[in-house]
C-alpha positions in Angstrom: -52.8 -39.4 -32.0 -49.6 -41.5 -32.2 -49.8 -44.4 -34.7 -47.0 -46.9 -34.5 -45.4 -47.9 -37.8 -46.7 -51.2 -39.1 -43.1 -52.6 -38.9 -43.2 -52.2 -35.1 -44.9 -55.7 -34.9 -46.9 -54.5 -31.9 -49.6 -56.9 -30.6 -53.2 -56.0 -31.1 -54.7 -53.6 -28.6 -57.2 -56.2 -27.3 -54.3 -58.6 -26.6 -52.6 -55.9 -24.5 -55.8 -55.0 -22.7 -56.4 -58.6 -21.8 -53.0 -58.8 -20.2 -53.6 -55.7 -18.0 -54.9 -56.4 -14.5 -56.9 -53.8 -12.7 -60.4 -52.3 -13.0 -61.6 -50.8 -16.2 -61.7 -47.2 -14.7 -58.0 -47.3 -13.8 -57.0 -48.6 -17.3 -59.2 -46.1 -19.1 -57.8 -43.2 -17.0 -54.2 -44.4 -17.8 -55.0 -44.5 -21.5 -56.8 -41.1 -21.4 -60.1 -42.4 -22.5 -63.5 -42.8 -20.8 -64.4 -46.2 -19.3 -67.3 -46.4 -21.8 -65.0 -46.0 -24.7 -62.7 -48.7 -23.4 -65.7 -51.1 -23.0 -66.6 -50.4 -26.6 -63.0 -51.1 -27.7 -63.2 -54.5 -25.9 -66.4 -55.4 -27.8 -65.1 -54.3 -31.2 -61.7 -53.1 -32.4 -60.8 -49.4 -31.9 -61.0 -47.2 -35.0 -57.9 -46.8 -37.1 -56.6 -50.2 -36.3 -55.0 -48.9 -33.1 
């Protein structure tokens, strides 16, 4: 799994996900994860501070 360097100053994953429009199945497919996993990430932060 790719982990961006901390100096990249990327926004938090939840900030990015809130800006993405579309249904959860499409977003999950694009990210290569299951819709259930994406729902879990929206409830609590993903592991590894992604």
